[in-house]
C-alpha positions as CSV (number, residue, x, y, z in Angstrom):
1,M,148.9,-5.6,78.8
2,S,146.3,-7.1,81.3
3,Y,145.9,-5.6,84.6
4,L,145.1,-7.6,87.9
5,W,143.1,-4.4,89.4
6,E,141.5,-1.7,87.5
7,K,143.0,1.2,89.2
8,D,139.8,3.2,89.6
9,T,137.6,0.3,90.7
10,M,140.4,-1.7,92.5
11,N,138.2,-4.8,91.4
12,M,139.3,-8.6,91.0
13,Y,140.3,-10.2,87.7
14,K,140.8,-13.9,87.0
15,D,143.9,-13.4,86.4
16,L,145.1,-12.7,89.9
17,L,144.3,-16.6,90.3
18,D,147.2,-17.1,88.2
19,I,149.4,-15.7,91.0
20,I,148.1,-15.8,94.1
21,C,147.9,-18.6,97.3
22,C,146.6,-19.7,100.3
23,P,148.2,-17.8,102.8
24,V,148.2,-20.7,105.1
25,C,149.7,-23.6,103.5
26,K,150.5,-22.0,99.6
27,G,147.9,-24.2,98.2
28,D,146.1,-23.1,95.2
29,L,143.1,-21.1,95.0
30,K,139.9,-22.1,93.5
31,L,136.7,-19.2,92.9
32,N,133.6,-20.3,93.9
33,D,130.4,-18.4,93.9
34,E,131.6,-15.8,91.7
35,K,129.9,-13.2,90.5
36,E,131.1,-11.0,87.6
37,V,130.5,-7.6,85.9
38,N,132.7,-7.4,82.9
39,G,135.2,-9.5,83.8
40,E,135.6,-7.9,87.4
41,I,134.9,-10.8,90.4
42,I,132.8,-8.5,92.7
43,S,131.9,-11.2,95.5
44,G,132.9,-15.0,95.7
45,V,134.9,-17.0,97.6
46,L,138.5,-18.6,97.9
47,V,138.8,-21.8,98.7
48,C,142.5,-23.6,99.2
49,E,142.3,-26.8,97.0
50,K,145.2,-28.0,99.5
51,C,144.2,-27.1,103.4
52,G,140.0,-25.9,102.4
53,N,140.5,-22.6,104.3
54,K,138.2,-20.2,102.5
55,Y,138.7,-16.6,101.7
56,P,135.7,-14.1,100.7
57,I,135.8,-11.6,97.9
58,E,133.3,-8.7,98.6
59,D,133.1,-5.4,96.6
60,G,135.4,-7.0,94.6
61,I,138.5,-7.4,97.2
62,P,139.9,-10.6,98.3
63,N,140.7,-11.1,101.9
64,L,143.4,-12.9,102.3
65,L,143.9,-12.9,105.8
66,P,144.7,-16.4,108.0
67,P,141.3,-17.5,109.9
68,K,142.0,-17.2,113.1
């Protein structure tokens, strides 16, 4: 079984992209500028393919709060 987050580190894995979507328009998210370590996404930007909103990933944690 593949975990979306590792229990100890809480880092994001690419498998999460299959189930998350843009919180504003529900569009698909594309991962850009990623930095990976052992399959874990440490940093990058999630970009909505529908509305263009951007959501940063910092220290392995995606920030999916809608833009202000």
